[in-house]
C-alpha positions in Angstrom: 91.0 -24.7 68.3 91.4 -21.7 70.5 88.4 -19.3 70.7 88.9 -16.1 68.8 87.5 -13.2 71.0 87.2 -11.0 67.9 84.1 -13.1 67.0 82.3 -12.2 70.2 79.6 -9.6 70.1 80.9 -6.1 71.0 79.0 -6.1 74.3 80.7 -9.4 75.4 84.3 -8.4 74.6 87.0 -7.5 77.0 87.9 -3.8 76.6 91.6 -3.0 76.7 90.6 0.3 78.5 89.5 -1.7 81.6 92.1 -4.5 81.8 93.4 -4.6 85.3 90.5 -2.5 86.7 90.4 -4.9 89.7 93.8 -3.7 90.9 93.3 0.0 90.3 93.0 2.6 93.0 89.3 3.0 94.0 89.2 6.6 92.8 90.5 5.5 89.4 87.8 2.8 89.2 85.1 5.3 90.0 86.4 7.8 87.4 86.5 5.0 84.8 82.9 3.9 85.6 81.6 7.4 85.4 83.4 7.9 82.1 81.7 4.8 80.8 78.3 6.2 81.8 79.0 9.3 79.8 79.8 7.2 76.8 76.4 5.5 77.2 74.7 8.9 77.0 76.7 9.7 73.9 75.5 6.5 72.3 71.9 7.6 72.8 72.7 11.0 71.3 74.0 9.3 68.2 70.8 7.4 67.9 68.7 10.5 68.2 67.1 10.4 64.8 66.2 6.8 65.1 64.5 7.4 68.5 62.6 10.4 67.1 61.3 8.4 64.1 60.3 5.5 66.3 58.5 7.8 68.8 56.5 9.5 66.1 55.5 6.1 64.6 54.5 4.8 68.0 52.3 7.9 68.7 50.6 7.6 65.3 49.8 3.9 65.8 48.6 4.3 69.4 46.1 7.0 68.6 43.5 4.3 68.4 42.9 1.7 71.2 46.1 -0.2 70.7 48.4 -1.2 73.5 52.0 -0.3 74.3 53.9 -3.6 74.8 57.4 -4.0 76.2 59.4 -7.2 75.7 62.7 -8.3 77.1 64.7 -10.7 79.2 67.2 -10.2 82.1 68.4 -6.7 82.7 66.9 -5.4 79.4 63.5 -6.9 80.4 63.6 -5.3 83.8 64.5 -1.9 82.4 61.6 -2.3 79.9 59.1 -3.3 82.5 60.2 -0.4 84.7 59.7 2.1 82.0 56.2 0.7 81.2 55.1 0.5 84.8 55.9 4.2 85.4 53.5 5.3 82.6 50.4 4.7 84.6 51.1 6.9 87.7 53.0 9.5 85.7 50.8 10.0 82.7 47.7 8.1 83.6 48.3 5.7 80.7 45.5 3.1 80.9 46.5 -0.2 82.5 44.5 -2.1 79.9 46.6 -0.5 77.2 49.9 -1.6 78.7 51.4 -5.1 78.4 54.7 -6.1 80.0 56.4 -9.3 78.7 59.5 -10.4 80.5 61.1 -13.8 80.1 60.4 -15.8 83.3 57.4 -13.7 84.3 57.1 -11.7 87.5 59.7 -13.7 89.4 62.3 -12.5 86.9 61.8 -8.9 88.1 63.6 -9.7 91.4 65.7 -12.8 90.4 68.0 -13.5 87.6 66.4 -16.4 85.6 68.9 -16.5 82.8 67.5 -19.8 81.3 64.2 -18.2 80.7 65.5 -16.0 77.9 65.7 -19.1 75.6 61.9 -19.8 75.9 60.9 -19.1 72.3 57.7 -21.1 72.7 56.6 -19.1 75.7 56.8 -15.9 73.6 54.4 -17.4 71.0 52.0 -18.4 73.8 52.0 -14.9 75.2 51.3 -13.4 71.8 48.3 -15.7 71.4 47.1 -15.3 75.0 47.2 -11.5 74.8 45.9 -11.3 71.3 48.6 -9.0 70.0 47.2 -7.2 66.9 47.8 -4.6 64.3 46.9 -1.6 66.5 49.5 -2.5 69.1 53.1 -1.3 69.4 55.8 -3.6 70.7 59.2 -2.4 72.0 61.7 -5.2 72.1 64.9 -4.6 74.2 68.0 -6.8 74.1 71.6 -5.7 74.6 72.9 -8.6 72.5 70.2 -8.1 69.8 69.8 -11.9 69.6 68.0 -12.9 72.9 65.6 -15.8 71.8 62.6 -14.8 73.9 62.8 -11.1 73.0 63.3 -11.9 69.3 60.4 -14.3 69.3 58.2 -11.7 70.9 59.2 -9.2 68.2 58.6 -11.7 65.4 55.2 -12.8 66.7 54.1 -9.2 67.1 55.3 -8.3 63.6 53.5 -11.3 62.1 50.3 -10.1 63.6 50.7 -6.6 62.1 51.9 -4.8 65.3 54.4 -1.9 64.9 57.8 -3.1 66.2 60.6 -1.1 67.7 63.9 -2.9 68.4 66.5 -1.6 70.8 69.9 -3.3 70.9 73.6 -2.6 71.6 75.2 -4.8 68.8 75.1 -3.7 65.2 73.1 -5.6 62.5 71.6 -8.1 64.9 68.1 -9.6 64.4 66.3 -7.4 66.9 67.5 -4.4 64.8 67.3 -5.8 61.3 63.8 -7.3 61.8 62.2 -4.4 63.7 60.2 -1.7 61.8 62.1 0.9 63.7 65.6 -0.1 64.9 67.4 1.9 67.6 71.1 0.9 67.7 72.9 2.0 70.9 76.6 1.7 70.2 77.9 1.3 73.8 80.7 -1.1 72.9 82.6 -3.3 75.4 81.7 -3.0 79.1 84.0 -2.0 82.0 83.3 -5.5 83.3 83.1 -7.7 80.2 79.6 -8.9 79.4 78.0 -7.0 82.2 75.4 -5.2 80.1 73.7 -3.8 83.2 76.4 -1.1 82.9 76.8 1.0 79.7 74.3 -0.9 77.7 71.7 -0.8 80.5 72.1 3.0 80.9 71.7 3.6 77.2 68.7 1.4 77.1 67.1 3.2 80.1 67.6 6.6 78.5 66.3 5.4 75.1 63.2 3.9 76.7 62.6 7.1 78.7 62.9 9.2 75.6 60.5 7.0 73.5 57.8 6.9 76.1 58.1 10.5 77.2 58.0 11.7 73.6 54.8 9.7 72.9 53.1 11.0 76.1 54.0 14.6 75.2 52.6 14.1 71.7 49.4 12.8 73.3 49.0 16.0 75.4 49.8 14.3 78.7 52.3 17.0 79.4 51.3 20.7 79.5 53.7 23.6 80.2 56.3 21.1 81.5 53.8 19.6 84.0 52.6 16.0 84.2 48.9 17.1 84.0 47.6 13.6 83.7 49.3 12.5 87.0 47.2 10.2 89.2 46.8 11.9 92.6 46.9 8.7 94.6 48.7 9.9 97.7 49.3 13.1 99.7 52.5 14.0 97.8 50.7 13.8 94.4 47.6 15.6 95.6 50.0 18.5 96.7 51.7 18.3 93.4 48.4 18.6 91.6 47.5 21.6 93.6 50.9 23.2 93.0 50.5 22.6 89.2 47.1 24.3 89.2 48.4 27.3 91.1 51.2 27.8 88.7 49.0 27.2 85.6 46.1 29.4 86.7 47.4 31.8 89.2 44.5 31.0 91.5 44.8 30.6 95.3 44.8 27.5 97.4 41.2 27.3 98.3 40.0 27.8 94.7 42.4 25.2 93.5 41.4 22.6 96.1 37.7 23.1 95.4 38.3 22.8 91.6 40.3 19.6 92.1 37.5 18.2 94.3 34.9 18.9 91.8 37.1 17.6 89.0 37.6 14.3 91.0 41.4 14.9 91.0 41.8 15.7 87.3 44.2 18.6 86.9 43.0 19.2 83.3 39.3 19.3 84.2 40.1 21.5 87.2 42.1 24.0 85.0 39.1 24.3 82.8 36.7 24.8 85.7 38.9 27.6 86.9 38.7 29.1 83.4 34.9 29.3 83.7 33.7 26.0 82.3 31.4 23.6 84.2 32.3 20.0 84.6 30.4 18.8 81.5 31.9 21.5 79.3 35.4 20.7 80.6 35.1 17.0 79.8 33.6 17.7 76.4 36.4 20.1 75.5 39.0 17.6 76.5 37.4 14.9 74.4 37.2 17.3 71.5 40.9 18.1 71.7 42.0 14.5 72.4 43.1 15.5 75.9 45.3 18.4 74.9 44.8 21.0 77.6 46.3 23.9 75.7 43.8 23.5 72.9 41.0 22.9 75.3 41.8 26.2 77.1 41.9 28.1 73.9 38.5 26.8 72.9 37.1 27.6 76.4 38.4 31.2 76.1 36.9 31.5 72.6 33.5 30.3 73.8 33.5 32.4 76.9 34.5 35.5 74.9 31.5 35.0 72.6 29.1 35.2 75.5 
């Protein structure tokens, strides 16, 4: 019996829009591929409410000592790992509170190990090894919505009480139906059939970026549009920290550099030092406000005005 392509997942189908793309003029191919990327952005926009709900639930669960866990295979796994890895330098998210699970392990980050996505048993082993628990959040990403490794990670995490977020590009698939917070990105068929590194990948990347950025903003790791928890680990980031402090406080370079030195590179502590606090007071205020600089500055001003 001939195969009926209508039964294929949407992301695997051949799109009539792109039939013959291999013989088009180069300029037409480029226009079509750009058009496809815009449709990926539109798919994320449609999922806005789901992303907002998931981000708020993630932030609420992560207020304790739980970990943010990403799980995926292939392109989806690499995108998930990329998003997670960027949280440490950008927002100073603690390394011990980040867990990156990709089918095939580290080697899969630079090589396509397609067979690894079927390793259901490995997912269960990872859940046990890393002791995934109820205070954790797991974000599972799979374009198909059925990837065995990713789905197994989600199921194991959910069985252990962790909050689960599922991101997929095919409607009503297990990654979505079994997640506490499903995010469906309706990107449809790809310009190159089945190549979900294209529209599906772009939509996933944006959705992951939104989720993690919203969580970090809710945690006070952004102030006035600045990444005030940045780790100043090189000359560029040291200069960025100094520039942030100048813009936030209006103080000159020498004062800013001295405050950063005394604050051991912490922009938040340095801002409070420049407001008139000593180091101990600055740290105490940030602890009191759960790291929210705006609230800490307001408390510092109130205390200073009472003197």
